N, C-alpha and C positions, 0 to 999 in steps of 0.2 A: 867364870865359870862355876863357882863352887854359889852364889846368889841365886841363879839360871837354876841347878839343882835346887836351891831350895823354895824356888818359886813352883817351879814342875811339882814338887810334893802338894805345895799347897794347894796348884790348882787343881791335881786331879782329888784333893779332897774336896773342893769346891763342887768340883763334877759329879761325885756321891751324894751329895746333898741341893743341890743347885734347883729351884722349886721350877715348876711347870711351867711354858710360855703360851700364852692363844694368840696364834699370831694373825698375819692380815694379809698376806700374798698366800691364798691356800694354808698352810701348814706354815710356811716362813716368815719369820719376819719382813718387814716390809722393808727394813734398816738395820745397819747394823752400826752400831757405834755414834755418840749427841752432835757429831761435826755433820754427819754423810745424813746422818736422822731429821735434820733440820732443810738438808738437803734433797728432800723428797727420796732419800734411798742411794741417789747417784751416788757411785763413789769409787770406778775401777779405772779413770786416766789423771786419779791427782792424790796426793797424799794425806791420807783418812786417818792419818796417826798410826796407832798399833790395830789399832780395828778392822785396817787391810788385811789382817788374816785371813778377814772375813771375806771382804769387800775384793780383795787383789791383793796376793802375797809379794806380787813385783814394785808394789809402791813401798815397802819397808825400805826400799834401800835409796830411797827417795829422802832424804835426812844427812848431815854431816853426822861425824864418827862420836860413836858413844852410845849409853845405855838409855833409851826409853821405858818408863815404869809407868803404866795403864793401871787405874782401875773405875770401873764402872755402874750403872746398874741403871736399869729401866724399869718403869711403873706402870704397867697395863692393865685399861680398866672396859674389859667389856659389856657391855649392856645389850642380852641377849633374850626373848621370851620366844615363848609357840602360844600358838592361836589354835585349838582344835575347834573345827567346822566354822573355819573365817566365813563371814566378815563378822557376824553375830556370838559365833559358841568363848567360851572362856577363855581368858589368856594369863599365861604363864610364866613368870621372869625365873630366869637361872639366878641362883645367889652366890655364882661366883661371879665375884665384879675386882677382885684387884689381886696384880700375881705379880710380888717383888722378882726382879733378875737382874744378877750381879754378873760383873764381867773381870778379869783380873791379868793383866799381860806384862812382859818384861820381855823387852826385845833390844840387840846387841847390834852398833851397826859399824862397819872396821872393815875399812879400805872398799873393797869393792862389793863384800860382802854384807846381807844381814841375816842373822836370826836370833830362834829366841823360842819361848811357847805364851800360851794364852789359851784361858777357859770361856767362852762363851754358851749361852743361851740357843737356840738357833730357832725355836718355835716348839708347835702343840696346837693341840685345839680341844675345845670340852664345853660342858656345859654342867650345871647341877639343879635337879629339880626336887623340890617336896615330895610328899607321898600322894598330896592331894592331884597333881598332876597325873602320875600311875593310876590315881582311882578315876579320873574321868577317861584316863588313855580304855581303860577294863573295864568302864561300867563298872564300879565298884567290886571288881573280883579281886583286885591287890590295893594295896595301899601301902605302897613303899618306896624310900627315896629312888629316884632315877639319877644317875651319876655317871660323867666321862670326863676322863684328865689325862690327855698325850702331850705327854715333853720330851724332845730332844736336846741334848749339850752336848757341846763337841772341845775337845782337848787338841790343839793344836799347835803343830814344829815344822815352822817354814823355815827353808832356805830360799833367799832371794841373791841375784847378784848381777853388778852393774855391769855386763859387757862393755859400754863404751857410754860414752858420754847422753847416746841417746834412748840406745838402749838399755831394757832390764827383763831380765825373765827369772821362775820360781817358779820352785814344788815345795809341796807341804803336803804331811801326814796327819789324818785328820784321826785319833778313836773317838769315837761315837758310845755315848749312854740313853736308850731308849727307856720311859717310864711309864706306867700305863694301870691308871685305876678304871675298874668298871661296877657299875650296878644297874641292871638290865635286863627287862624281858628278853629273855634266851628267844628269835623266832624257833630255832630248829627246836627243842624240848617244851618249852613253853614253859619252863620252871625261870623264874628268878636268880638269876644270877649277883654273886657280889662279889665280888676281889677286887678291894679296896683297903686301903691303909688308912684313907679318910686325913692324909696327912701334906697338906699344902704342898712341904718339902720334899716329897717324894712319890712314890709309888709303887703298888702289890708287886705291880709284874714290872720286869724286868730284861732290857737285853743289850749288847753290846756288840763292839766291832769295830771295821774299819775302811777310811775312807780315804781319797787323797783328793788336791786340788793342787792345779795348773795354773799361774799367771804369767802376763806380758805386761809389757808398760813400754809406750816410744813418744821420745818426745822430736816432733815432725820441727817446731821453733822454739823459740822460748815464749811464745803465745798461744801455743796449739799441741795438745797433747793428745793422742789415744789408749787406749787398753783393751784387755780384756782377761777373761778369770772360765774354769773349768771346774765345777763339782762335782767331781764323781758320782753315781749310785751309791750309797751305803754296802757293805756285807757286815747286814749285825744279825747274830744270833736269832733263834726263835725267843719271843717273851711269855717268861713262865710263872706261877707263883702260885698260891694258894690263898680257895676261897671256902664260898658256901655255892648250897643251891636250895633255893627257899628255905635260905637262913639255919637247915638245920642240917643238912647235909655234904661230909668237909669231899673239899672235889679239889685237885689240882688241873689249874686251868694251862691254856698254852695259843699264844698267836703266833702264826705260821709266815715265815717269810714275809716280815712288817717291816719298808724298807726305804731310808729315805730319799726323793729322788735325783736323779740328774741334773744339771741348771748349768746353762753357760750365759754370760753375759758381756755385753762390747759397749763402748762407750767415750765420751770423748769430752774433754776439758780446753775450754778457749777464754783467758785472759784477755779478755776487753780492753781492761784498762791494768796497770798496776792495782786497780784497788778493788778491781770487779772483776768478777768471773762467772763465766757460766759455762752447767754442765749438764748431759744428758746421756742416760743407760736403759738399754732395750735387753731383758733378761728371758729367760726362755726356760720354765719349771714343767718337766716330762712327767709329771703324776702320771698318764695314763702306764706308762710302767709298772707303777708300785701301786696305786689304788683302782686298779681291779676290781679287788673284795679284798674287805677285813677276813681274814680267816682266824676265826677263834668258836673255841668252844672247851671241852673238858678233856683233857687227855685221854686222846684215842677216837674222842667225836668230835673232833673240830671239823666245823660245815664254813662256807665261805656268805660271806653276808656283801651281796652284791654294792658298788663304790661308784665305779663308771667313770674314774676324774679324768677330765680333756685334759689337754695339758694347755699350759697357759702361758701368756704374754705379755711382760711385767715394763710401761712404759714408766719413766724416771726421769724429774728434772728438776735441776735446782739452781739456785745463783747464791752467794755471796759478795757480799759491799763491805769492805772496810771505810767505818766511817774517822776510824785512826787507824796509824801502824799495828795496834794492839787490842782491837773492837772492832771483831767484825757480824755483821746479822746477814742472815741466810732461810731463804724462804724456800720451799720447792712442793713438789705435786707427785704423788705417784696414783698409776691405774691398773688394774689387772683384774679380768673379767670372772667370774664367778665359775671356779673352775667346777662344779657339782650339777648333776643334771639335774632337772626336777622328778625326773621317776624315782632317783633313789638318794634324793633327800632325809636329813636323818636329826632328828632333835638332839644326839647326843652329838656331836659331828657338824655345827654348825661354822663352819668354815667358809661365808658367803660372802666378806664385806669387799668392796671393790674400788674407791675411790678414795686418797689421803691427804688432806693440806696438812702444812708443815712448816714449822716455823725454828728458828734456832738462833745461838746469840754462844761466839766464841770471843776469850780472853785471856792476852798475853800479861798471867803475873811479874813477869821477868826472873830473874835467875834462876832458869828451865823450870818455872811453873805456869801453870796453863790449865782453862777449865773450859769447858762445853756446854749448854744445853740444849737440848729441843722439846718439842710439843708436835705430836701428832693428833689429828681428827678425824676418824671416818665416817660419815654421814650414815644416817639408815641403812640399809636392806635390806628388802621383803623377797619370798621366795616362796612360792606353793608346791607342794608335791604332789603328782601328776600320776604314780605309782600305786600298785595294790596295795601297797602298806603303809601307803601315806597321803593317802587321799585324804583331803579337807586338812592336814596341815602344814600351817604358814609357818613360818621362822622371820626375825627382826633379829637387828646385828645390826650394832654400831659401835665406836672405840674411842678414848682421847688414849693417849700414850706420852707421860716424862722423860724422857734422859737427863741424864749427866756420864760429865766423865770429868777427870782429873788426870794428868800426864806432867812426868816430871822428867827432862832430859836431865842425865848429868855423866860425866867422864869416869 
């Protein structure tokens, strides 16, 4: 228990300093942990190690008694550009091209119970352009950087209970922190807004609050199991921070009622042979409840920026094949239709990727040590604006990501 308290303190520190993530299913990461990352994110019906806190906390009880310490990171490399007056207009590349996202966890399995603590980046979105982009956008009336960076990290406290040999249930308390940087033209005032600390590990505006997660896992027989998980919509405070208007007027800013959406996932895992597993999940992200408007502005003058994101269904499929008892090869695919309507496409919030191809490997090093690695490639997607404020804007977005996890099991 003393070790658990120490890790909680360490995880809280990482929560406050964790970098922002640029996610791939809308604002969500397409996967959590390198094991699931190698299998397209599919993860609710098998033991994905400590990453089960996000994937399905009920799977945390599918392990022998003892401790499991985990540490990992993901390096996400987005390639985002904005073109004005396509197809022959100028093209501007976002300079935000690499983001490091760590994770840290400790889980204890004791009898029928599993419990612990973990911290993980959940997702985000953003882009960063030089002043040349703003000059082209405003016909040389403004030459100033355009920047957005939304990040969300989650501190998780799970409790799983193995009801019997077949059924496991879980509940989890989640504490989330959202950070935000913005440098942009304010459509409400026409002024240039800067509320940004230019720090890749934090944001000038911050909010925090609570949520919860429920999970269930059921083993139908030794070859086939099913699982389901529900993440509640968050209850975050308004995001607040100090900045300037037109680089001269000190101003306090606020984002009102920015929340991470509820989502639920169901899935299955099939052990075709002792060394070969197939797994598939379907996830539903309820963006329409939280991304209708982006309510941002100076204190007392907050105005809605229409977003009108659509709910998103994500399909995940993956496979694992053990070439030896200690080495597993993995592959997968993840698809979620772009949730952003063309009439509200925004160059600052380019979360439009759809297809994700993944590969992975796992290696049991013995004596409790194991490692896993994954690779994700999301091919380029393009979308052209059709609204009054974005007509002629075409966004393109592709990504690669590398994941790594180390686990140590001990008594």
